[in-house]
Structure formats: structure tokens, C-alpha cells
C-alpha positions as CSV (number, residue, x, y, z in Angstrom):
1,M,11.7,1.0,-8.3
2,A,12.2,3.8,-11.0
3,I,11.2,1.2,-13.6
4,V,8.0,0.6,-11.9
5,R,7.1,3.8,-11.8
6,V,7.7,4.8,-15.4
7,L,5.9,1.4,-16.5
8,F,2.6,2.9,-14.1
9,I,2.7,6.2,-15.9
10,L,2.8,4.7,-19.1
11,M,0.2,2.3,-18.4
12,L,-2.1,5.1,-17.5
13,L,-0.9,7.4,-20.6
14,V,-1.9,4.6,-22.8
15,S,-5.0,3.6,-20.9
16,A,-6.4,7.2,-21.2
17,G,-5.3,7.3,-24.7
18,T,-7.3,4.1,-26.0
19,M,-10.2,5.7,-23.8
20,G,-9.9,9.1,-25.7
21,L,-10.1,6.7,-29.1
22,Y,-13.4,5.4,-27.8
23,L,-14.6,8.5,-27.1
24,F,-13.5,10.0,-30.2
25,T,-14.6,6.9,-32.5
26,G,-17.2,5.2,-30.4
27,N,-15.6,1.8,-31.3
28,E,-16.3,-0.7,-28.1
29,R,-12.9,-2.4,-28.8
30,Y,-11.5,0.9,-27.7
31,K,-12.8,0.8,-24.4
32,R,-12.7,-3.1,-23.8
33,Q,-8.9,-2.4,-24.2
34,A,-8.9,0.8,-21.8
35,L,-10.6,-1.3,-19.2
36,R,-8.3,-3.9,-19.7
37,L,-5.2,-2.0,-19.5
38,F,-6.6,0.3,-16.6
39,K,-7.5,-3.1,-14.7
40,W,-3.7,-4.3,-15.1
41,T,-2.4,-0.5,-14.2
42,I,-4.3,-0.9,-10.6
43,I,-2.6,-4.3,-10.3
44,V,0.7,-2.7,-10.9
45,L,0.1,-0.1,-8.4
46,C,-0.9,-2.6,-5.7
47,L,2.5,-5.0,-6.4
48,F,4.3,-1.4,-6.0
49,F,3.2,-0.5,-2.8
50,A,3.5,-4.4,-1.6
51,V,6.9,-3.9,-2.3
52,L,7.1,-0.7,-0.6
53,V,5.6,-2.3,2.6
54,I,7.5,-5.2,2.5
55,E,10.6,-2.9,2.3
56,R,9.7,-1.2,5.6
57,I,9.3,-4.5,7.6
């Protein structure tokens, strides 16, 4: 569980960093990378909550 939490936080930080690079440089590549990474961050978050729900059952 701790590994998933750390992974989630790192993914959020990297996504925010790449979005910051997009805002700083205006390069569309950084925006695409940030959105793609944010999408995977949401997927990891959903899996984390699914595991929590399954553990409660």
C-alpha cells in the first residue's frame, strides 16, 4: 500500500512538473506528456481505491 501511495504522489509531482514546463516553454509536447501522465495517475488512484474496497469485503 505504501508503494502505491508513493507512486501516486510521484506521478502527481511529475505531471505537475511537465505541465509547468509546458507553461514555461509553450511546447505542446510537454502538455501531451502531462495529460497522459495525469490520466495514468487517475487510473492508479482508481486501482488503489478498488483494492481498499475489496479489502473491506
